[in-house]
VOZA-158319 format. One record per residue (C-alpha): x, y, z negated; residue in one letter; residue number from 1. Coordinates in steps of 0.5 Angstrom, whole numbers, plus 2048, in hexadecimal, padded with zeros to 3 digits. Example, Ala and Ser with C-alpha at 12.3 -4.5 7.8 and 13.67 -1.06 7.14 Angstrom:
% residues 2
X/Y/Z/rest/nr
819/7F7/7F0/A/1
81B/7FE/7F2/S/2
% end
This chain:
% residues 462
X/Y/Z/rest/nr
800/800/800/M/1
802/807/802/R/2
802/80D/7FE/G/3
800/811/804/Q/4
7FB/810/80A/P/5
800/80E/80F/T/6
7FD/808/812/I/7
7F8/80A/818/L/8
7F3/806/81B/H/9
7F0/808/822/L/10
7EA/805/825/D/11
7E7/808/82B/M/12
7E0/809/82B/D/13
7DB/804/82F/A/14
7E1/803/833/F/15
7DF/7FF/839/Y/16
7D8/803/83A/A/17
7DB/80A/839/S/18
7E0/808/83E/V/19
7DA/807/843/E/20
7D6/80D/841/Q/21
7DD/811/842/A/22
7DE/80E/849/A/23
7D6/80F/84B/K/24
7D3/816/84A/P/25
7CC/813/84B/S/26
7CD/80F/844/L/27
7CF/814/840/R/28
7CB/815/83A/G/29
7C7/80E/83C/K/30
7C7/807/839/P/31
7CC/803/83C/V/32
7CD/7FB/83A/I/33
7D4/7F8/83D/V/34
7D4/7F0/83D/G/35
7D3/7EA/841/G/36
7CC/7EB/845/L/37
7CB/7E3/846/G/38
7C6/7DF/842/P/39
7CB/7DE/83D/R/40
7CE/7E4/83D/G/41
7D0/7E8/836/V/42
7D1/7F0/835/V/43
7D8/7F2/834/A/44
7D7/7F9/833/T/45
7D1/7FE/832/A/46
7D1/805/833/S/47
7CE/809/82C/Y/48
7C8/80B/830/E/49
7C6/803/831/A/50
7C8/802/82A/R/51
7C2/806/828/R/52
7BE/800/82A/F/53
7C1/7FB/826/G/54
7C6/7F9/82C/V/55
7CD/7F6/829/H/56
7D3/7F2/82C/S/57
7D3/7EB/82C/A/58
7CB/7EB/82D/M/59
7C8/7E7/833/P/60
7C8/7EC/839/M/61
7C0/7E9/83A/A/62
7BF/7EC/833/Q/63
7C2/7F2/834/A/64
7BE/7F4/83A/R/65
7B8/7F2/837/R/66
7BA/7F7/831/L/67
7BC/7FC/836/C/68
7B9/7FB/83D/P/69
7BB/802/83F/N/70
7C2/801/83E/A/71
7C7/800/844/A/72
7CA/7F9/843/A/73
7D1/7F9/846/L/74
7D6/7F3/847/V/75
7DD/7F5/844/P/76
7E3/7F8/848/R/77
7E8/7F5/844/F/78
7EE/7F8/848/G/79
7EB/7FF/847/V/80
7EB/7FE/840/Y/81
7F2/7FB/83F/R/82
7F5/801/843/A/83
7F1/806/83E/I/84
7F3/802/838/S/85
7FB/802/83B/E/86
7FA/80A/83B/T/87
7F7/80A/834/V/88
7FD/806/831/M/89
802/80A/835/G/90
7FF/810/831/L/91
800/80C/82A/L/92
807/80A/82C/A/93
809/811/82C/E/94
807/811/824/L/95
80B/80B/822/S/96
80E/805/824/P/97
80A/801/820/L/98
803/800/823/I/99
7FF/7F9/822/E/100
7FA/7F9/828/P/101
7F4/7F5/826/L/102
7F0/7F5/82C/S/103
7F0/7FA/832/L/104
7EC/7FF/82E/D/105
7EF/7FE/827/E/106
7F6/7FF/824/A/107
7FA/800/81D/F/108
7FF/805/81D/V/109
805/806/818/D/110
806/80E/818/L/111
80B/80E/813/A/112
80F/809/817/A/113
80F/80E/81D/G/114
810/814/818/G/115
80A/818/81A/T/116
807/818/813/A/117
809/818/80C/A/118
803/81B/809/T/119
7FC/81B/809/A/120
7FC/822/80D/E/121
801/81F/812/D/122
7FD/819/813/A/123
7F6/81D/814/L/124
7FA/822/819/A/125
7FD/81C/81D/T/126
7F6/818/81D/G/127
7F2/81F/820/E/128
7F8/820/825/R/129
7F7/818/827/L/130
7F0/819/828/R/131
7F0/81F/82C/E/132
7F6/81C/831/R/133
7F1/816/832/I/134
7EC/81A/834/R/135
7F0/81F/839/V/136
7F3/819/83C/T/137
7EE/814/83D/T/138
7E7/818/83C/G/139
7E5/813/836/L/140
7E5/813/82F/T/141
7E8/80F/829/G/142
7E7/80F/822/S/143
7ED/80F/81D/V/144
7ED/80D/816/G/145
7F3/80E/811/L/146
7F5/80B/80B/A/147
7FB/808/807/G/148
7F9/801/809/S/149
7F6/7FD/810/K/150
7F0/7FB/80C/M/151
7EE/802/80A/L/152
7F0/805/811/A/153
7EB/801/814/K/154
7E6/802/80F/I/155
7E7/80A/810/A/156
7E7/809/818/S/157
7E0/806/817/E/158
7DE/80B/813/R/159
7E0/810/818/A/160
7DC/80D/81E/K/161
7DB/810/823/P/162
7E0/815/825/D/163
7E2/817/81E/G/164
7E8/816/819/L/165
7E8/814/812/V/166
7EE/814/80D/L/167
7EE/810/806/I/168
7F2/813/801/R/169
7F6/80F/7FD/P/170
7F2/80E/7F6/G/171
7EB/80E/7F9/T/172
7EC/807/7FC/E/173
7E8/803/7F6/R/174
7E2/808/7F6/E/175
7E1/808/7FD/L/176
7E1/800/7FE/L/177
7DD/7FF/7F8/V/178
7D6/7FF/7FC/P/179
7D8/7FC/802/L/180
7D6/7F5/804/P/181
7DB/7EF/803/V/182
7DC/7EE/80B/R/183
7DF/7F5/80B/T/184
7E6/7F1/808/L/185
7EB/7EE/80D/P/186
7EA/7E7/80D/G/187
7E3/7E6/80A/V/188
7DF/7E3/810/G/189
7D8/7E0/810/P/190
7DB/7DA/80C/A/191
7DE/7DE/807/T/192
7D8/7E3/806/A/193
7D4/7DD/805/E/194
7D8/7DA/800/A/195
7D8/7E0/7FC/L/196
7D0/7E2/7FD/R/197
7CF/7DB/7FA/R/198
7D2/7DD/7F4/A/199
7CE/7E4/7F4/G/200
7D4/7E8/7F7/I/201
7D2/7ED/7FC/H/202
7D6/7F3/7FC/T/203
7DD/7F5/7FB/I/204
7DC/7F8/7F4/G/205
7D9/7F1/7F2/E/206
7DF/7ED/7F5/T/207
7E3/7F1/7F0/V/208
7DF/7F0/7EA/R/209
7DE/7E9/7EB/A/210
7E6/7E9/7EA/G/211
7EC/7E5/7ED/E/212
7EB/7DF/7E9/A/213
7E4/7DE/7EC/E/214
7E6/7DF/7F3/L/215
7EC/7DA/7F3/L/216
7E6/7D5/7F0/R/217
7E2/7D7/7F6/L/218
7E7/7D8/7FC/L/219
7ED/7D4/7FA/G/220
7F3/7D7/7F7/K/221
7F6/7DB/7FD/A/222
7F0/7DD/801/H/223
7ED/7DF/7FA/G/224
7F3/7E3/7F8/A/225
7F3/7E7/7FE/S/226
7EC/7E9/7FE/V/227
7EC/7EB/7F7/Y/228
7F2/7F0/7F9/A/229
7EF/7F2/7FF/M/230
7E9/7F4/7FB/A/231
7ED/7F8/7F6/N/232
7EF/7FC/7FC/G/233
7F6/7F8/7FC/V/234
7F8/7F7/803/D/235
800/7F6/804/E/236
800/7F4/80C/R/237
804/7F7/810/P/238
803/7FA/817/V/239
806/7F5/81B/V/240
808/7F7/822/A/241
809/7F0/825/D/242
803/7EC/825/R/243
806/7E5/828/D/244
801/7E2/82D/T/245
800/7DB/82B/K/246
7FC/7D8/831/S/247
7F9/7DA/837/V/248
7F2/7D8/83A/S/249
7ED/7D9/83E/V/250
7E6/7D6/83E/E/251
7DF/7D7/842/D/252
7D8/7D6/840/T/253
7D3/7D4/845/F/254
7CC/7D7/846/D/255
7C9/7CF/847/A/256
7CC/7C9/844/D/257
7D1/7C6/849/V/258
7D0/7BE/849/T/259
7D4/7BD/850/D/260
7DA/7B9/84E/R/261
7DE/7BC/854/A/262
7DC/7C3/853/R/263
7DE/7C2/84C/I/264
7E5/7C0/84E/R/265
7E5/7C6/853/F/266
7E4/7CB/84E/E/267
7E9/7C8/849/V/268
7EE/7C8/84E/A/269
7EC/7CF/850/R/270
7ED/7D1/849/L/271
7F4/7CE/848/A/272
7F6/7D2/84E/D/273
7F3/7D9/84B/R/274
7F6/7D7/844/C/275
7FD/7D6/847/V/276
7FC/7DD/84B/A/277
7FB/7E0/844/R/278
801/7DC/841/L/279
806/7DE/847/R/280
803/7E6/846/A/281
805/7E5/83F/A/282
80C/7E3/841/G/283
80B/7DC/83C/R/284
80B/7D5/83D/S/285
807/7D0/839/G/286
808/7C9/836/R/287
801/7C7/834/T/288
7FB/7C7/839/V/289
7F4/7C7/836/V/290
7ED/7C6/839/L/291
7E7/7C8/836/K/292
7E0/7C6/838/V/293
7D9/7C8/835/R/294
7D4/7C3/837/R/295
7CC/7C4/838/Y/296
7CB/7C4/831/D/297
7D0/7C9/82F/F/298
7D5/7C4/82C/T/299
7DC/7C6/82D/T/300
7E1/7C1/82F/L/301
7E9/7C3/82F/T/302
7EE/7BE/832/R/303
7F6/7C0/832/S/304
7FC/7BD/835/E/305
803/7BF/833/T/306
808/7BE/839/L/307
80F/7BD/839/R/308
811/7C4/839/G/309
80E/7CB/83B/P/310
80C/7CC/842/T/311
808/7D1/846/D/312
807/7CD/84C/D/313
800/7CD/84E/P/314
800/7C6/851/A/315
803/7C3/84A/V/316
7FD/7C7/846/V/317
7F8/7C4/84B/R/318
7FA/7BD/84A/E/319
7FA/7BE/843/A/320
7F3/7C1/843/A/321
7F1/7BC/847/G/322
7F3/7B6/843/R/323
7F0/7B9/83D/L/324
7E9/7BA/841/L/325
7E9/7B2/842/E/326
7E8/7B1/83B/G/327
7E2/7B5/83A/V/328
7DB/7B3/83C/D/329
7D7/7B9/840/T/330
7D2/7B5/843/T/331
7CC/7B9/83F/E/332
7CF/7C0/841/G/333
7D4/7C5/83F/V/334
7D3/7CC/83E/R/335
7DA/7CE/83D/L/336
7E1/7CC/83F/L/337
7E8/7CF/83D/G/338
7EF/7CE/83E/V/339
7F4/7D0/839/G/340
7FC/7D0/838/V/341
7FF/7D0/831/S/342
806/7CF/82E/G/343
808/7D5/832/L/344
810/7D6/834/A/345
814/7DB/838/D/346
817/7D5/83D/F/347
815/7CF/841/T/348
817/7C8/840/Q/349
813/7C5/846/E/350
80F/7BE/844/D/351
812/7BB/84B/L/352
80E/7B4/849/F/353
807/7B8/849/A/354
809/7BB/850/Q/355
80B/7B5/853/S/356
804/7B2/850/V/357
801/7B8/854/Q/358
805/7B6/85A/A/359
803/7AF/85A/V/360
7FB/7B0/858/R/361
7FA/7B6/85D/G/362
7F3/7B6/85B/S/363
7F3/7B4/854/H/364
7EE/7B9/852/I/365
7EB/7BB/858/G/366
7EB/7BF/85E/P/367
7ED/7C5/859/A/368
7F3/7C2/858/A/369
7F6/7C4/85E/Q/370
7F8/7CB/860/E/371
7F1/7CF/860/V/372
7F0/7D6/861/P/373
7EC/7D9/85B/V/374
7EA/7E0/85A/V/375
7EB/7E1/852/A/376
7E6/7E7/850/P/377
7E7/7EA/849/E/378
7E4/7E6/844/P/379
7DD/7E8/841/S/380
7DD/7E9/839/P/381
7DB/7E2/838/E/382
7E0/7DF/83C/G/383
7DC/7DE/842/R/384
7DF/7E0/849/S/385
7DA/7E4/84D/E/386
7D9/7E3/855/P/387
7DE/7E7/859/S/388
7DB/7EF/859/P/389
7DC/7EF/861/A/390
7D7/7E9/862/R/391
7D2/7EB/85D/S/392
7D2/7F2/85B/W/393
7D2/7F2/854/L/394
7CF/7F8/850/P/395
7D5/7FD/84E/G/396
7DA/7FB/853/V/397
7DE/800/857/D/398
7DC/800/85F/V/399
7DE/805/864/A/400
7DA/807/86B/H/401
7DD/809/871/E/402
7D9/80F/872/R/403
7D6/810/86A/Y/404
7DD/80F/867/G/405
7DE/80C/860/P/406
7D8/80A/85B/G/407
7D5/804/857/W/408
7D0/7FE/858/V/409
7CA/800/854/Q/410
7C7/7F9/856/G/411
7C5/7F4/85B/S/412
7C0/7EF/85E/G/413
7BC/7ED/864/L/414
7C2/7EE/868/G/415
7C3/7F5/866/R/416
7C8/7F9/862/V/417
7C7/800/85E/T/418
7CD/804/85E/V/419
7CD/80B/85A/R/420
7D2/80F/85D/F/421
7D6/813/858/E/422
7DD/814/855/R/423
7DF/816/84D/P/424
7E0/81D/84F/D/425
7D9/81E/853/T/426
7D2/81F/851/P/427
7CD/819/851/P/428
7CD/817/858/G/429
7C8/814/85D/R/430
7C6/80D/85E/V/431
7C6/809/864/R/432
7C4/802/866/T/433
7C8/7FE/86B/F/434
7C8/7F7/86E/A/435
7CC/7F2/86A/V/436
7D0/7F1/870/D/437
7D1/7F8/872/D/438
7D8/7F8/875/P/439
7D9/800/873/E/440
7D8/7FE/86C/L/441
7DE/7FB/868/A/442
7E1/7FA/861/R/443
7E4/800/85F/G/444
7E9/802/85A/D/445
7E8/805/853/S/446
7E9/80D/853/L/447
7ED/811/84D/P/448
7E8/813/847/L/449
7EB/81A/847/V/450
7EE/81E/84C/A/451
7F6/81E/84A/A/452
7F8/824/846/Q/453
7FD/826/841/P/454
7FC/823/83A/C/455
7FE/826/834/P/456
805/823/831/S/457
804/81F/82A/S/458
808/825/827/G/459
803/82A/829/E/460
7FD/82C/824/A/461
7F6/82A/827/S/462
% end
């Protein structure tokens, strides 16, 4: 615990939805829901306008659309979100070398390590400058929490939402924590909360009053001691710059249960290729191949095979995933498939035996084991890959028309696609409808959310 509030937590406000509103002038101030649009899609993010209707992340998209039927429901554009995230993380890097990203839109920063804050007043000024720089650079807003520990900084940023800053001064922690629910504490998930609820413990204050001995009895020695310390406002976790990835995986959820064995083999091989592509992009290799199968009745099976050495060869991973699939009964239907690689390393040690088996068997796991051109679109929030936007014109994707310029898809059906032509720096644009195979309409590039302009340096006053 620190004597000064020099740990900063940044959480971008309704990030995906805010990006879409900034990119699409006609959606500003209106409810927007971003997520998977299929029958089993889930909400990734909802704008604050949609949240007023009860829409929230992880909710089934079908339920969200019932609650807020007038909302614009859009597919995620993860490439755009990643690019903006890199810009924001770059601004954080100017404050300190110690940054702990938690996701595309959230991170901890150790201001003391960067020498940008030694007192509460310094931290407050730094936080305000950061918020202004994010606004000028991206056109978006972020909420900032400042405190002497990671737990309290995150609580502060939650209290600051949306578009605010909250600083928790040392000495005020316990008073702040007393009325909050136990789920506020790091490490207290549904199972722990339920164990505490059965003992009559609902708030952090009640957790403290129960005493450490009681928590040790309820939760075990290590977990009970950790929860008791956190409840008392004690959090010694440092900001960790390098959060080493332990595995790489991809998965698809299908709109309808898949029973055809050849199709399942094809999907497993395709997932293996996508997983290896992500593995190579990270400059890693892996030794253990993992297959995940969620069956028609929601039971989930995982199978794994450890190779003789780490690899990033797609043929080896496909072969291993295919062998694992042979031991899984899929006759009654599969709703989700996933392929992952763990035991990561920075080098490869090819499993020549696996490669030779692949060469001999050839079609061991079906036609997909051969080189098949596969379009690998961005995964939706529940891990499902949407169809290629260039073929199905999914709502929200960027397009360009030879005569009308850049725009985005509002909807499609019955052989027609409706496009709104506007840019981030224009008023709401006009809507036009085309045939889905209009030769003048093509997939477009995303445009910058704000015009290039000078940004105040981190040393200037906001």
